[in-house]
C-alpha positions as CSV (number, residue, x, y, z in Angstrom):
1,M,217.3,13.9,3.0
2,D,216.0,11.3,0.3
3,K,215.3,11.6,-3.2
4,V,211.5,10.9,-3.6
5,T,211.1,11.3,-7.2
6,N,213.1,13.2,-10.0
7,E,211.2,16.1,-8.9
8,T,211.0,16.1,-5.3
9,V,212.9,15.8,-2.4
10,L,212.1,14.7,1.2
11,R,213.7,16.6,4.1
12,H,213.3,14.3,7.5
13,G,212.2,16.4,10.1
14,F,212.1,19.7,8.5
15,D,210.3,22.4,10.0
16,H,210.5,26.0,8.6
17,G,209.8,27.3,12.1
18,T,213.1,25.6,13.5
19,D,215.2,24.7,10.8
20,P,218.7,26.0,11.7
21,A,219.7,26.9,8.3
22,L,217.0,29.0,7.5
23,L,217.2,30.8,11.0
24,A,220.6,31.6,10.2
25,D,220.4,32.7,6.8
26,I,216.7,33.0,6.1
27,A,217.4,34.2,2.4
28,G,220.1,32.2,1.2
29,E,218.7,28.9,2.6
30,W,215.3,29.7,1.0
31,D,217.6,30.4,-2.3
32,H,218.9,26.9,-2.0
33,L,215.9,25.1,-1.2
34,R,214.3,26.8,-4.2
35,E,217.0,26.1,-6.8
36,E,217.7,22.3,-5.2
37,S,214.4,21.2,-6.5
38,R,210.8,22.3,-7.4
39,T,209.0,21.1,-4.6
40,F,210.0,19.2,-1.3
41,S,208.4,17.4,1.2
42,S,208.8,17.0,5.1
43,D,207.5,14.4,7.8
44,A,208.1,16.6,10.8
45,Y,204.1,16.7,11.5
46,P,201.5,13.7,11.6
47,W,200.5,15.0,8.2
48,T,203.2,15.8,5.1
49,N,203.7,19.2,4.5
50,W,204.7,20.0,0.9
51,Y,206.9,23.2,0.3
52,V,206.5,25.0,-3.0
53,T,209.0,27.8,-3.4
54,R,209.1,29.0,-6.8
55,F,206.9,31.9,-8.1
56,D,204.9,30.2,-10.8
57,D,203.9,27.3,-8.5
58,V,203.2,29.7,-5.6
59,F,201.0,31.5,-8.0
60,E,199.2,28.5,-9.4
61,V,198.3,26.9,-5.8
62,F,197.4,30.4,-4.4
63,R,194.8,30.4,-7.2
64,D,193.4,27.0,-7.8
65,T,191.1,27.0,-4.7
66,E,189.3,23.8,-6.5
67,T,192.4,21.5,-5.7
68,F,193.8,23.5,-2.6
69,S,191.4,24.2,0.2
70,S,191.9,27.2,2.6
71,R,190.1,25.4,5.2
72,Q,192.7,24.7,7.7
73,T,194.3,26.8,10.4
74,N,197.7,27.6,11.1
75,Y,199.9,25.0,9.5
76,N,200.9,23.3,12.4
77,V,198.0,23.6,14.9
78,T,195.1,21.4,14.4
79,D,191.4,22.7,15.5
80,T,187.8,23.0,14.4
81,H,188.3,26.9,13.9
82,R,188.5,28.8,10.6
83,W,189.2,32.3,10.4
84,I,187.1,34.1,8.6
85,P,187.6,34.9,5.7
86,A,191.3,33.6,4.9
87,Q,190.1,29.8,5.7
88,V,186.7,30.0,4.1
89,D,186.4,28.5,0.6
90,P,184.2,29.8,-2.2
91,P,181.4,30.0,-2.5
92,E,180.5,30.6,1.1
93,H,184.0,33.0,0.9
94,T,182.3,35.5,-1.2
95,A,179.7,36.7,1.2
96,Y,182.1,37.1,3.7
97,R,184.5,39.3,1.6
98,T,181.5,41.6,0.5
99,A,180.7,42.4,4.1
100,L,184.4,43.0,5.0
101,N,185.6,44.7,2.1
102,P,184.2,48.4,2.6
103,M,186.2,48.5,5.9
104,F,189.5,48.0,4.3
105,A,189.1,49.6,0.9
106,P,191.6,52.4,0.1
107,G,188.8,55.4,0.6
108,A,188.2,53.8,3.8
109,L,191.6,53.6,5.1
110,A,192.7,57.0,3.4
111,L,190.3,58.4,6.7
112,M,192.5,56.3,8.9
113,E,195.7,57.7,7.9
114,P,195.9,60.8,10.1
115,K,195.0,58.3,13.1
116,V,197.7,55.9,12.0
117,R,200.2,58.7,11.6
118,A,199.8,60.1,15.2
119,V,199.9,56.5,16.8
120,C,203.5,56.3,14.8
121,V,204.6,59.5,15.8
122,D,203.9,59.4,19.5
123,L,205.6,55.9,19.5
124,I,208.8,57.3,18.1
125,E,208.5,60.5,20.0
126,G,208.5,58.2,23.2
127,F,212.1,56.8,22.7
128,V,213.8,59.4,19.9
129,A,215.6,61.5,22.8
130,D,217.2,58.4,24.3
131,G,219.5,57.9,21.2
132,A,218.9,54.0,21.0
133,C,215.9,51.7,21.2
134,D,214.8,48.0,20.7
135,M,213.1,48.6,17.2
136,V,211.0,45.4,17.8
137,T,209.8,45.8,21.4
138,Q,209.5,49.7,21.3
139,F,208.4,50.1,17.8
140,A,207.6,47.3,15.4
141,Q,205.2,45.3,17.7
142,R,203.5,48.0,19.2
143,F,202.6,50.6,16.1
144,P,200.4,47.8,14.5
145,T,199.1,46.3,17.6
146,S,198.1,49.8,18.7
147,I,196.0,50.4,15.2
148,F,194.4,46.8,15.5
149,L,193.4,47.6,19.2
150,Q,191.9,51.0,18.3
151,M,189.9,49.4,15.2
152,M,188.4,46.7,17.7
153,G,187.8,49.0,20.4
154,L,190.2,47.5,22.9
155,P,192.2,49.0,26.0
156,L,195.8,50.0,24.8
157,E,197.2,49.3,28.3
158,D,196.6,45.8,27.8
159,T,199.0,46.0,24.9
160,D,201.8,43.5,26.4
161,T,199.0,40.8,27.3
162,F,197.8,40.9,23.6
163,L,201.3,40.8,22.2
164,D,202.1,37.8,24.7
165,W,199.1,35.7,23.8
166,A,200.1,36.3,19.9
167,H,203.7,35.4,20.8
168,Q,202.3,31.8,22.2
169,M,200.4,31.1,19.3
170,M,202.2,32.2,16.4
171,H,205.8,31.8,17.5
172,T,206.3,28.8,19.5
173,P,207.9,26.5,17.1
174,G,208.4,22.7,16.9
175,A,205.9,19.7,16.6
176,D,206.4,18.4,20.2
177,A,203.3,17.7,22.4
178,E,204.7,20.6,24.5
179,A,205.0,23.2,21.6
180,V,201.5,22.0,20.3
181,E,199.8,22.4,23.8
182,T,201.4,26.0,24.2
183,R,200.1,27.2,20.8
184,K,196.8,26.0,21.3
185,N,196.6,27.5,24.9
186,G,197.4,30.7,23.3
187,A,194.8,30.3,20.8
188,R,192.1,29.2,23.3
189,T,193.2,32.4,25.5
190,I,192.6,34.7,22.9
191,Y,189.1,33.0,21.7
192,R,188.0,33.4,25.3
193,Y,188.7,37.1,25.6
194,M,187.2,37.6,21.8
195,R,184.1,35.9,23.0
196,Q,183.5,37.9,25.9
197,M,183.9,41.2,23.8
198,I,181.4,40.1,21.2
199,V,179.0,39.6,24.1
200,E,179.9,43.4,25.2
201,R,179.7,44.7,21.8
202,R,176.1,43.2,21.5
203,A,175.1,44.6,24.6
204,N,176.5,48.0,23.9
205,P,177.6,48.5,20.3
206,G,180.6,51.3,19.5
207,D,182.7,52.5,16.6
208,D,184.6,49.6,16.0
209,V,184.9,46.5,13.3
210,V,182.6,44.1,15.2
211,S,180.2,46.7,16.4
212,N,179.9,47.7,12.6
213,L,179.3,44.1,11.5
214,L,176.3,43.6,13.9
215,G,173.3,42.8,12.1
216,V,175.1,42.4,8.6
217,Q,173.6,39.6,6.4
218,I,175.9,36.7,5.4
219,G,174.2,34.9,2.4
220,D,170.8,34.0,4.2
221,H,171.3,34.9,7.4
222,E,172.4,37.7,9.9
223,I,176.1,37.3,11.1
224,T,176.4,35.2,14.2
225,D,178.4,35.4,17.1
226,E,180.7,32.6,16.0
227,E,181.3,34.0,12.9
228,L,181.9,37.5,14.3
229,L,184.7,35.6,16.9
230,E,186.4,34.0,13.4
231,I,186.5,37.6,11.8
232,S,188.2,38.8,15.0
233,M,190.5,36.1,15.7
234,L,191.9,36.7,11.9
235,M,192.2,40.5,12.6
236,Y,194.2,39.8,15.9
237,V,196.7,37.5,14.1
238,A,197.0,39.8,11.0
239,G,196.9,43.3,12.9
240,M,199.5,42.3,15.4
241,D,202.0,40.0,13.9
242,T,202.2,40.2,10.3
243,V,202.9,43.9,9.8
244,A,205.4,44.0,12.9
245,G,207.7,41.3,11.5
246,M,207.7,43.3,8.0
247,L,208.7,46.4,9.7
248,T,211.5,44.6,11.5
249,Y,213.4,43.8,8.3
250,V,212.2,47.2,6.6
251,I,213.9,49.4,9.3
252,A,217.0,47.0,9.7
253,H,217.5,47.2,5.8
254,L,217.3,51.0,6.1
255,A,219.6,50.8,9.1
256,R,222.3,49.5,6.7
257,H,221.7,51.4,3.8
258,P,222.1,55.3,4.4
259,E,222.1,55.9,0.6
260,Q,218.6,54.7,0.3
261,R,217.5,56.5,3.3
262,E,218.7,59.8,2.0
263,Y,217.1,58.5,-1.5
264,L,213.4,58.4,0.3
265,R,214.0,61.3,2.5
266,A,214.9,63.4,-0.4
267,D,211.5,62.9,-2.0
268,P,208.7,61.2,0.3
269,A,206.8,60.5,-2.8
270,R,209.2,57.7,-3.6
271,V,208.2,55.5,-0.6
272,P,205.3,53.9,-1.8
273,V,207.1,52.2,-4.6
274,A,209.9,51.3,-2.4
275,V,207.0,49.5,-0.1
276,E,206.3,47.3,-2.6
277,E,210.3,46.3,-3.2
278,F,210.4,45.7,0.8
279,L,207.4,43.4,0.5
280,R,209.0,41.5,-2.5
281,Y,212.4,41.3,-1.0
282,Y,211.2,40.7,2.6
283,S,208.3,38.6,1.9
284,I,207.6,37.0,5.6
285,A,204.6,35.0,5.0
286,S,204.4,31.5,4.4
287,P,200.6,30.4,4.4
288,A,199.3,26.8,3.7
289,R,196.5,24.9,1.8
290,L,195.0,21.5,2.4
291,V,195.2,19.1,-0.4
292,R,191.6,18.2,-1.1
293,D,192.3,15.0,-3.0
294,D,194.9,12.4,-3.5
295,M,196.3,13.8,-6.8
296,E,199.9,14.6,-8.2
297,Y,201.4,17.9,-8.5
298,A,204.6,18.9,-9.8
299,G,205.7,15.5,-9.4
300,C,204.7,15.4,-5.8
301,P,202.4,12.1,-4.9
302,M,200.1,14.4,-2.8
303,K,197.5,13.0,-0.4
304,Q,194.2,14.1,0.9
305,G,194.7,16.0,4.0
306,D,198.3,16.9,3.1
307,R,199.5,20.5,3.7
308,V,200.7,22.6,1.0
309,I,203.5,25.5,2.6
310,L,203.7,28.6,0.1
311,A,206.9,30.0,0.5
312,T,206.2,33.4,-0.6
313,W,210.1,34.8,0.3
314,P,212.0,32.4,-2.1
315,A,209.1,32.8,-4.5
316,N,209.5,36.6,-4.7
317,R,213.0,36.2,-5.2
318,D,212.7,33.8,-8.2
319,P,215.2,34.6,-10.9
320,R,212.5,33.1,-13.3
321,Q,210.0,35.7,-12.3
322,F,212.4,38.9,-11.4
323,A,215.0,40.3,-13.0
324,D,217.9,40.9,-10.3
325,A,215.7,38.9,-8.2
326,D,218.3,39.0,-5.2
327,T,218.9,42.9,-5.7
328,F,216.9,45.4,-3.7
329,V,216.0,47.7,-6.4
330,I,214.5,50.4,-4.4
331,D,212.4,51.9,-7.5
332,R,211.7,48.9,-9.2
333,E,208.6,49.2,-11.4
334,G,206.1,46.3,-12.3
335,N,206.4,44.8,-9.2
336,R,204.1,41.8,-9.6
337,H,205.0,40.1,-6.1
338,C,202.9,37.8,-4.3
339,A,203.4,39.2,-0.5
340,F,199.7,39.4,0.0
341,G,198.8,36.3,-2.0
342,I,197.0,35.7,-5.2
343,G,193.5,35.5,-6.3
344,I,190.2,35.4,-4.0
345,H,192.2,35.1,-0.6
346,R,194.5,37.8,-1.5
347,C,195.1,39.5,1.9
348,I,192.1,41.7,2.6
349,G,194.0,43.8,4.9
350,S,196.9,44.4,2.5
351,H,195.8,48.3,2.0
352,L,196.1,48.7,5.6
353,A,199.5,47.1,5.7
354,R,200.8,49.2,3.2
355,L,199.6,52.5,4.8
356,E,201.3,51.3,7.9
357,I,204.6,50.3,6.3
358,R,204.5,53.5,4.4
359,V,203.8,56.1,7.1
360,A,206.3,54.0,9.5
361,I,209.1,54.5,6.9
362,E,208.0,58.4,6.7
363,E,207.8,59.0,10.0
364,W,210.9,57.3,11.0
365,L,213.1,58.9,8.6
366,R,211.9,62.4,9.4
367,L,212.2,61.9,13.1
368,I,215.3,59.7,13.3
369,P,217.2,60.5,9.7
370,E,220.4,58.6,11.0
371,F,220.6,55.3,12.7
372,R,222.7,52.2,12.8
373,V,223.0,48.6,14.3
374,P,225.4,49.0,16.9
375,D,228.7,47.2,16.5
376,G,228.6,43.8,17.6
377,A,225.0,43.3,18.0
378,V,223.5,39.8,17.7
379,I,220.1,39.7,16.0
380,T,218.2,36.7,15.8
381,Q,214.7,36.0,13.7
382,H,211.9,33.5,13.7
383,V,210.5,32.0,10.5
384,G,207.5,29.8,10.4
385,G,204.1,31.0,9.2
386,A,205.4,34.8,9.4
387,A,209.3,35.5,9.9
388,G,210.5,38.5,11.8
389,L,213.3,39.4,13.5
390,D,213.6,39.0,17.6
391,T,215.3,42.1,18.2
392,L,216.9,45.0,16.5
393,P,218.9,47.4,18.6
394,L,219.3,50.6,16.9
395,V,221.4,53.7,17.9
396,W,221.6,57.6,16.6
397,G,222.7,60.9,17.6
């Protein structure tokens, strides 16, 4: 680690997907990095990655679309694709959000709740009698994936295949050539599948997201297959990976805090407020932005093409923003976190994510009111673009 300026630190070879300290203690290490310097850089990739970890800085970068472009892909994969609408800048971005917002509005999702709840219950009932499970593989991954597949009209029997592709693209760590190629191969495989799906929807529309977008006007043209492809890709990643990672931390937390389980079971109306605190306290996403032009920000000499990593985990535990920031306050009010981003690129699926997390908590506590992590269990995690536990053994009964 070498000082660059009074404000910034260069951490040679640092990659938040592979850093041993983060993998061992994600909360403690992010806190350390946030307090050590306002921002720091890394030379692990062919470009420079700048990390912002404090709430006000993350907030500002999220909102400043003139300086920091969303026109890039996953922070460590370089290609020509753009996931719509997350990786499209204004004014083009507005047309896509206008077309997609009605599908993800609270009213539309309220109609989905019975189906979401039925999927959740069916999964839990599949293993509740066993008295044990690996929560990650048997529930966290499968619950949001099942909802995504239903929304896209895709076969549930292919769940394992879809999960494997997502894992290749999103959770193959490292900057070496083999890791980069594995990520790219996963992405190419998903793109090929989605492209064929769009051809089939054009020929035989159904009741799914892509079919409902056919014929939609985007600015001065009717939506194209390429645009549908990039929308489908974003939904694939968001629908299968982010909520799954979040649920691993939520259920692990409840397994270790029986008093909080009882608090929520006693009055399920408390769950929505608790969901916001889970989102703040376990803020798994680290999205990236692209620097448009040479500039200085927060004392950092940023160059055109550099990436800025928005580390929402430490930002949402920043004591400058939150009272008792390192304490999980289950009834915290006025919870102004940035787990879903800020501004025009605020996650379009945030209402769906909240619905899935809320239903998961409600039904898990109803069907498995007492559970714990068995003694001696070894639990590992991944960080990178979206954090999550790799395994979570639980026992009950």
